[in-house]
KOLLUM-759902 format. One record per residue: residue number from 1; x, y, z of N, C-alpha, C in turn. Coordinates in nm, 4 decimals. Layout:
# KOLLUM-759902
  nulo       n_X       n_Y       n_Z      ca_X      ca_Y      ca_Z       c_X       c_Y       c_Z
   NUM         X         Y         Z         X         Y         Z         X         Y         Z
...
END
This chain:
# KOLLUM-759902
  nulo       n_X       n_Y       n_Z      ca_X      ca_Y      ca_Z       c_X       c_Y       c_Z
     1   -0.1758    3.1016    3.1635   -0.2308    3.0495    3.0407   -0.1855    3.1355    2.9240
     2   -0.1777    3.0771    2.8091   -0.1457    3.1539    2.6908   -0.2685    3.2357    2.6518
     3   -0.2437    3.3391    2.5725   -0.3539    3.4265    2.5326   -0.4579    3.3520    2.4500
     4   -0.4122    3.2645    2.3593   -0.5068    3.1923    2.2733   -0.5923    3.0953    2.3546
     5   -0.5301    3.0294    2.4518   -0.6067    2.9372    2.5362   -0.7091    3.0128    2.6191
     6   -0.6689    3.1276    2.6735   -0.7614    3.2096    2.7513   -0.8769    3.2568    2.6645
     7   -0.8448    3.3017    2.5446   -0.9490    3.3488    2.4531   -1.0458    3.2361    2.4182
     8   -0.9928    3.1168    2.3897   -1.0794    3.0018    2.3578   -1.1662    2.9649    2.4761
     9   -1.1089    2.9659    2.5960   -1.1855    2.9315    2.7170   -1.2984    3.0321    2.7403
    10   -1.2677    3.1613    2.7259   -1.3709    3.2642    2.7444   -1.4785    3.2558    2.6364
    11   -1.4386    3.2278    2.5155   -1.5359    3.2159    2.4059   -1.6322    3.0997    2.4315
    12   -1.5771    2.9835    2.4700   -1.6633    2.8681    2.4975   -1.7543    2.8939    2.6175
    13   -1.7039    2.9626    2.7180   -1.7880    2.9960    2.8339   -1.9006    3.0895    2.7927
    14   -1.8736    3.1829    2.7028   -1.9783    3.2763    2.6602   -2.0861    3.2079    2.5775
    15   -2.0541    3.0952    2.5159   -2.1553    3.0199    2.4416   -2.2569    2.9583    2.5365
    16   -2.2117    2.9163    2.6528   -2.2980    2.8412    2.7449   -2.3712    2.9301    2.8452
    17   -2.3069    3.0376    2.8878   -2.3652    3.1202    2.9938   -2.3074    3.2597    2.9851
    18   -2.3600    3.3465    3.0697   -2.3079    3.4821    3.0777   -2.1773    3.4783    3.1569
    19   -2.0786    3.5584    3.1144   -1.9482    3.5569    3.1800   -1.9571    3.6188    3.3194
    20   -1.8775    3.5655    3.4126   -1.8714    3.6196    3.5481   -1.7879    3.7474    3.5473
    21   -1.7868    3.8176    3.6597   -1.7093    3.9411    3.6712   -1.5600    3.9146    3.6510
    22   -1.5119    3.8054    3.7072   -1.3696    3.7709    3.6923   -1.3368    3.7444    3.5451
    23   -1.4234    3.6686    3.4787   -1.4009    3.6381    3.3375   -1.4097    3.7643    3.2527
    24   -1.5009    3.8549    3.2856   -1.5115    3.9809    3.2109   -1.3856    4.0651    3.2287
    25   -1.3273    4.0623    3.3503   -1.2033    4.1358    3.3736   -1.0900    4.0752    3.2902
    26   -1.0835    3.9408    3.2841   -0.9826    3.8748    3.2013   -1.0024    3.9099    3.0539
    27   -1.1298    3.9168    3.0122   -1.1600    3.9495    2.8733   -1.1164    4.0919    2.8414
    28   -1.1424    4.1865    2.9300   -1.1019    4.3248    2.9072   -0.9488    4.3350    2.8976
    29   -0.8785    4.2598    2.9838   -0.7318    4.2616    2.9784   -0.6826    4.2003    2.8473
    30   -0.7463    4.0952    2.8041   -0.7061    4.0301    2.6778   -0.7301    4.1243    2.5600
    31   -0.8479    4.1905    2.5579   -0.8795    4.2808    2.4469   -0.7903    4.4043    2.4492
    32   -0.7460    4.4475    2.5688   -0.6532    4.5606    2.5759   -0.5176    4.5207    2.5185
    33   -0.4769    4.3950    2.5425   -0.3488    4.3478    2.4901   -0.3569    4.3143    2.3417
    34   -0.4756    4.2756    2.2943   -0.4953    4.2359    2.1541   -0.6092    4.3173    2.0932
    35   -0.5847    4.4379    2.0494   -0.6942    4.5220    1.9979   -0.7537    4.4694    1.8680
    36   -0.6797    4.3911    1.7900   -0.7336    4.3381    1.6645   -0.8379    4.2294    1.6893
    37   -0.8420    4.1708    1.8081   -0.9397    4.0671    1.8403   -1.0725    4.1254    1.8858
    38   -1.0788    4.2575    1.9075   -1.2014    4.3210    1.9570   -1.3172    4.3040    1.8583
    39   -1.2923    4.3221    1.7282   -1.3999    4.3106    1.6285   -1.4553    4.1688    1.6269
    40   -1.3672    4.0692    1.6338   -1.4127    3.9294    1.6371   -1.4953    3.9028    1.7620
    41   -1.4492    3.9560    1.8745   -1.5220    3.9310    1.9998   -1.6592    3.9972    1.9972
    42   -1.6686    4.1182    1.9435   -1.7985    4.1873    1.9368   -1.8938    4.1106    1.8456
    43   -1.8438    4.0586    1.7337   -1.9286    3.9796    1.6443   -1.9731    3.8509    1.7127
    44   -1.8833    3.7880    1.7862   -1.9157    3.6645    1.8587   -2.0228    3.6903    1.9641
    45   -2.0085    3.7993    2.0393   -2.1073    3.8278    2.1441   -2.2415    3.8655    2.0839
    46   -2.2426    3.9346    1.9693   -2.3690    3.9661    1.9022   -2.4376    3.8386    1.8533
    47   -2.3605    3.7458    1.8012   -2.4167    3.6182    1.7571   -2.4729    3.5395    1.8748
    48   -2.4012    3.5374    1.9871   -2.4509    3.4673    2.1067   -2.5815    3.5291    2.1554
    49   -2.5907    3.6621    2.1531   -2.7138    3.7299    2.1970   -2.8294    3.6948    2.1038
    50   -2.8038    3.6902    1.9735   -2.9094    3.6566    1.8779   -2.9559    3.5127    1.8971
    51   -2.8639    3.4235    1.9253   -2.9006    3.2831    1.9447   -2.9808    3.2637    2.0726
    52   -2.9535    3.3404    2.1765   -3.0313    3.3263    2.3006   -3.1730    3.3783    2.2825
    53   -3.1946    3.4709    2.1892   -3.3299    3.5223    2.1648   -3.4152    3.4267    2.0824
    54   -3.3531    3.3313    2.0148   -3.4304    3.2361    1.9342   -3.5138    3.1452    2.0248
    55   -3.6354    3.1119    1.9832   -3.7142    3.0182    2.0643   -3.6612    2.8765    2.0461
    56   -3.6827    2.7937    2.1470   -3.6426    2.6543    2.1373   -3.7282    2.5838    2.0331
    57   -3.6683    2.4930    1.9594   -3.7410    2.4190    1.8564   -3.8351    2.3215    1.9248
    58   -3.9580    2.3103    1.8752   -4.0517    2.2161    1.9371   -4.0114    2.0723    1.9046
    59   -4.0118    1.9896    2.0051   -3.9773    1.8492    1.9892   -4.1042    1.7684    2.0117
    60   -4.1372    1.6743    1.9205   -4.2582    1.5945    1.9411   -4.2470    1.5111    2.0695
    61   -4.3618    1.4789    2.1238   -4.3630    1.4046    2.2503   -4.3093    1.2619    2.2329
    62   -4.3190    1.2073    2.1129   -4.2713    1.0708    2.0900   -4.1331    1.0693    2.0210
    63   -4.0558    1.1742    2.0384   -3.9257    1.1856    1.9720   -3.8322    1.0719    2.0123
    64   -3.8214    1.0449    2.1400   -3.7304    0.9410    2.1883   -3.7726    0.8048    2.1358
    65   -3.9015    0.7762    2.1375   -3.9501    0.6476    2.0886   -3.9197    0.6315    1.9390
    66   -3.9360    0.7384    1.8622   -3.9091    0.7306    1.7193   -3.7598    0.7087    1.6911
    67   -3.6754    0.7712    1.7684   -3.5309    0.7518    1.7502   -3.4928    0.6083    1.7829
    68   -3.5452    0.5542    1.8923   -3.5134    0.4167    1.9297   -3.5648    0.3166    1.8272
    69   -3.6829    0.3417    1.7694   -3.7351    0.2539    1.6646   -3.6453    0.2569    1.5405
    70   -3.5972    0.3746    1.5043   -3.5084    0.3854    1.3881   -3.3788    0.3099    1.4135
    71   -3.3271    0.3169    1.5357   -3.2045    0.2442    1.5686   -3.2286    0.0943    1.5602
    72   -3.3413    0.0460    1.6116   -3.3730   -0.0974    1.6059   -3.3879   -0.1445    1.4620
    73   -3.4487   -0.0631    1.3764   -3.4630   -0.1007    1.2353   -3.3250   -0.1127    1.1690
    74   -3.2365   -0.0192    1.1985   -3.1035   -0.0241    1.1402   -3.0241   -0.1446    1.1904
    75   -3.0394   -0.1785    1.3181   -2.9670   -0.2929    1.3729   -3.0222   -0.4239    1.3179
    76   -3.1506   -0.4306    1.2912   -3.2125   -0.5534    1.2424   -3.1910   -0.5778    1.0946
    77   -3.1553   -0.4752    1.0202   -3.1375   -0.4891    0.8758   -3.0075   -0.5637    0.8466
    78   -3.0160   -0.6702    0.7634   -2.8920   -0.7417    0.7292   -2.8048   -0.6544    0.6391
    79   -2.6795   -0.6595    0.6668   -2.5861   -0.5811    0.5858   -2.5300   -0.6708    0.4759
    80   -2.5579   -0.6367    0.3564   -2.5094   -0.7130    0.2413   -2.3949   -0.6362    0.1759
    81   -2.3089   -0.7124    0.1115   -2.2021   -0.6476    0.0371   -2.2620   -0.5761   -0.0820
    82   -2.2282   -0.4557   -0.0971   -2.2776   -0.3821   -0.2131   -2.1586   -0.3192   -0.2828
    83   -2.1404   -0.3602   -0.4025   -2.0332   -0.3036   -0.4834   -2.0941   -0.1972   -0.5722
    84   -2.0353   -0.0851   -0.5708   -2.0783    0.0174   -0.6640   -1.9932    0.0009   -0.7897
    85   -2.0554   -0.0442   -0.8936   -1.9819   -0.0682   -1.0169   -1.9831    0.0594   -1.1005
    86   -1.8993    0.1500   -1.0663   -1.8826    0.2681   -1.1492   -1.7342    0.2855   -1.1771
    87   -1.7046    0.3730   -1.2642   -1.5665    0.3888   -1.3098   -1.4739    0.4391   -1.2001
    88   -1.5293    0.5152   -1.1079   -1.4437    0.5738   -1.0039   -1.3912    0.4694   -0.9067
    89   -1.4629    0.3607   -0.8884   -1.4150    0.2570   -0.7961   -1.3582    0.1370   -0.8707
    90   -1.4086    0.1091   -0.9892   -1.3658   -0.0098   -1.0622   -1.2254    0.0057   -1.1204
    91   -1.1970    0.1194   -1.1790   -1.0685    0.1393   -1.2460   -0.9502    0.1285   -1.1492
    92   -0.9524    0.1921   -1.0327   -0.8373    0.1750   -0.9429   -0.8204    0.0316   -0.8940
    93   -0.9302   -0.0383   -0.8721   -0.9202   -0.1770   -0.8268   -0.8595   -0.2660   -0.9353
    94   -0.9043   -0.2476   -1.0586   -0.8505   -0.3274   -1.1694   -0.7034   -0.2930   -1.1921
    95   -0.6691   -0.1664   -1.1828   -0.5289   -0.1268   -1.2014   -0.4400   -0.1862   -1.0926
    96   -0.4882   -0.1861   -0.9699   -0.4103   -0.2445   -0.8607   -0.3937   -0.3952   -0.8807
    97   -0.5019   -0.4623   -0.9201   -0.4939   -0.6070   -0.9427   -0.3974   -0.6378   -1.0575
    98   -0.4017   -0.5593   -1.1650   -0.3108   -0.5807   -1.2769   -0.1660   -0.5588   -1.2351
    99   -0.1421   -0.4580   -1.1527   -0.0056   -0.4326   -1.1057    0.0446   -0.5483   -1.0192
   100   -0.0410   -0.6018   -0.9341    0.0000   -0.7139   -0.8481    0.0293   -0.8371   -0.9325
   101   -0.0561   -0.8662   -1.0303   -0.0351   -0.9828   -1.1159    0.0928   -0.9668   -1.1980
   102    0.1155   -0.8476   -1.2525    0.2367   -0.8238   -1.3314    0.3615   -0.8391   -1.2456
   103    0.3596   -0.7807   -1.1272    0.4752   -0.7920   -1.0377    0.5007   -0.9381   -1.0007
   104    0.3955   -1.0121   -0.9713    0.4115   -1.1530   -0.9358    0.4689   -1.2324   -1.0533
   105    0.4183   -1.2074   -1.1740    0.4701   -1.2764   -1.2922    0.6163   -1.2453   -1.3180
   106    0.6535   -1.1196   -1.3052    0.7938   -1.0829   -1.3262    0.8838   -1.1456   -1.2200
   107    0.8377   -1.1492   -1.0974    0.9177   -1.2102   -0.9904    0.9344   -1.3598   -1.0159
   108    0.8282   -1.4277   -1.0598    0.8375   -1.5708   -1.0891    0.9319   -1.5954   -1.2069
   109    0.9208   -1.5130   -1.3111    1.0080   -1.5266   -1.4281    1.1545   -1.5069   -1.3876
   110    1.1801   -1.4071   -1.3064    1.3166   -1.3831   -1.2583    1.3671   -1.5033   -1.1782
   111    1.2820   -1.5591   -1.0975    1.3211   -1.6762   -1.0179    1.3537   -1.7951   -1.1092
   112    1.2730   -1.8176   -1.2114    1.2975   -1.9274   -1.3044    1.4296   -1.9087   -1.3785
   113    1.4550   -1.7878   -1.4268    1.5802   -1.7598   -1.4972    1.6987   -1.7841   -1.4040
   114    1.6887   -1.7376   -1.2814    1.7960   -1.7564   -1.1844    1.8184   -1.9051   -1.1562
   115    1.7101   -1.9805   -1.1453    1.7236   -2.1242   -1.1197    1.7897   -2.1948   -1.2371
   116    1.7531   -2.1596   -1.3600    1.8137   -2.2213   -1.4769    1.9630   -2.1889   -1.4859
   117    1.9968   -2.0648   -1.4575    2.1384   -2.0262   -1.4627    2.2177   -2.0979   -1.3542
   118    2.1589   -2.1140   -1.2380    2.2276   -2.1841   -1.1302    2.2483   -2.3303   -1.1670
   119    2.1481   -2.3933   -1.2289    2.1627   -2.5333   -1.2706    2.2696   -2.5453   -1.3789
   120    2.2733   -2.4535   -1.4738    2.3755   -2.4551   -1.5778    2.5150   -2.4379   -1.5172
   121    2.5272   -2.3495   -1.4206    2.6574   -2.3287   -1.3553    2.7003   -2.4537   -1.2802
   122    2.6068   -2.5217   -1.2150    2.6413   -2.6456   -1.1434    2.6863   -2.7537   -1.2413
   123    2.6174   -2.7655   -1.3569    2.6557   -2.8693   -1.4528    2.7920   -2.8386   -1.5156
   124    2.8199   -2.7134   -1.5441    2.9509   -2.6764   -1.5988    3.0594   -2.7036   -1.4960
   125    3.0331   -2.6729   -1.3723    3.1324   -2.6986   -1.2663    3.1558   -2.8473   -1.2513
   126    3.0511   -2.9267   -1.2647    3.0655   -3.0726   -1.2536    3.1497   -3.1273   -1.3674
   127    3.1213   -3.0839   -1.4899    3.1941   -3.1345   -1.6070    3.3393   -3.0914   -1.6027
   128    3.3654   -2.9667   -1.5728    3.5042   -2.9198   -1.5740    3.5812   -2.9696   -1.4540
   129    3.5164   -2.9934   -1.3442    3.5875   -3.0381   -1.2254    3.6143   -3.1868   -1.2243
   130    3.5410   -3.2661   -1.2980    3.5537   -3.4116   -1.2914    3.6623   -3.4688   -1.3794
   131    3.6935   -3.4107   -1.4940    3.7906   -3.4678   -1.5863    3.9034   -3.3689   -1.6097
   132    4.0286   -3.4214   -1.6084    4.1398   -3.3301   -1.6342    4.1485   -3.2982   -1.7831
   133    4.2050   -3.1863   -1.8155    4.2224   -3.1448   -1.9540    4.3414   -3.2228   -2.0113
   134    4.3284   -3.2788   -2.1347    4.4398   -3.3549   -2.1918    4.5605   -3.2648   -2.2192
   135    4.6786   -3.3279   -2.2175    4.8015   -3.2517   -2.2403    4.8157   -3.2209   -2.3891
   136    4.8961   -3.1209   -2.4238    4.9142   -3.0852   -2.5661    4.9790   -3.1968   -2.6473
   137    5.0643   -3.2837   -2.5859    5.1283   -3.3917   -2.6597    5.0243   -3.4931   -2.7082
   138    4.9207   -3.5160   -2.6268    4.8179   -3.6108   -2.6665    4.7347   -3.5556   -2.7819
   139    4.7224   -3.4268   -2.7864    4.6437   -3.3671   -2.8934    4.7216   -3.3592   -3.0249
   140    4.8531   -3.3699   -3.0230    4.9316   -3.3659   -3.1465    4.9009   -3.4871   -3.2343
   141    4.8825   -3.6021   -3.1758    4.8560   -3.7244   -3.2511    4.7071   -3.7586   -3.2519
   142    4.6238   -3.6592   -3.2379    4.4801   -3.6826   -3.2260    4.4228   -3.7454   -3.3530
   143    4.4678   -3.6989   -3.4705    4.4134   -3.7520   -3.5964    4.4498   -3.8997   -3.6139
   144    4.5692   -3.9368   -3.5802    4.6108   -4.0770   -3.5937    4.5329   -4.1652   -3.4965
   145    4.5147   -4.1174   -3.3759    4.4400   -4.1953   -3.2761    4.2945   -4.2086   -3.3182
   146    4.2403   -4.1051   -3.3757    4.1012   -4.1101   -3.4180    4.0835   -4.2097   -3.5325
   147    4.1796   -4.2150   -3.6279    4.1686   -4.3092   -3.7381    4.1832   -4.4526   -3.6900
   148    4.2593   -4.4717   -3.5874    4.2772   -4.6070   -3.5350    4.1499   -4.6585   -3.4686
   149    4.0722   -4.5701   -3.4125    3.9518   -4.6154   -3.3433    3.8351   -4.6392   -3.4387
   150    3.8494   -4.6001   -3.5674    3.7421   -4.6237   -3.6620    3.7483   -4.7684   -3.7100
   151    3.6326   -4.8300   -3.7317    3.6339   -4.9702   -3.7778    3.6926   -4.9811   -3.9193
   152    3.7767   -5.0816   -3.9397    3.8415   -5.1027   -4.0689    3.7641   -5.2080   -4.1487
   153    3.7593   -5.1836   -4.2792    3.6952   -5.2815   -4.3665    3.7999   -5.3871   -4.4052
   154    3.7525   -5.5041   -4.4182    3.8445   -5.6129   -4.4536    3.8958   -5.5947   -4.5969
   155    4.0239   -5.6225   -4.6153    4.0842   -5.6109   -4.7471    4.0627   -5.7444   -4.8186
   156    3.9774   -5.7403   -4.9193    3.9402   -5.8651   -4.9884    4.0570   -5.9251   -5.0674
   157    4.1410   -5.8453   -5.1276    4.2530   -5.8947   -5.2047    4.3530   -5.9678   -5.1152
   158    4.3780   -5.9087   -4.9993    4.4701   -5.9694   -4.9057    4.4157   -6.1017   -4.8543
   159    4.2876   -6.1081   -4.8273    4.2266   -6.2314   -4.7811    4.2320   -6.3398   -4.8904
   160    4.2133   -6.2998   -5.0149    4.2199   -6.3972   -5.1252    4.3594   -6.4541   -5.1432
   161    4.4627   -6.3752   -5.1305    4.5991   -6.4200   -5.1420    4.6373   -6.5147   -5.0306
   162    4.5832   -6.4931   -4.9167    4.6201   -6.5746   -4.8016    4.5554   -6.7123   -4.8111
   163    4.4596   -6.7275   -4.8880    4.3948   -6.8583   -4.8912    4.4568   -6.9479   -4.9877
END
């Protein structure tokens, strides 16, 4: 056994009863190997001797019955939720709830932004992928083509001459 385990075992044995001759021999060997533990051991043995001289505390004759009645009362009592509304418990709970709500809101906002950007990217891909870009030659005559597609007003002088 290690020295500390032996010392603990001997100490606990001395609390319950007087040490046997074998245990006393082990104790003497331990104290010879560890002289700094002698003062602690002497104080421990003096305390054990003082405790054995104390008289036993008087216990009432109905002690067991009173303990059992107290247990039955505690078991029969309904347990209700009781919130202690003081600053030490309320503030951390409110702070935690606020942090959860803020995190949830930010996550939802991020999701919405991502969804909008994805929809915009899909619409841009659809528009650019569906129609070819016109050639530069078609754009050279763009003004003339645009004027041709505008509605023309009837020339009244020309119509009068033709009649």
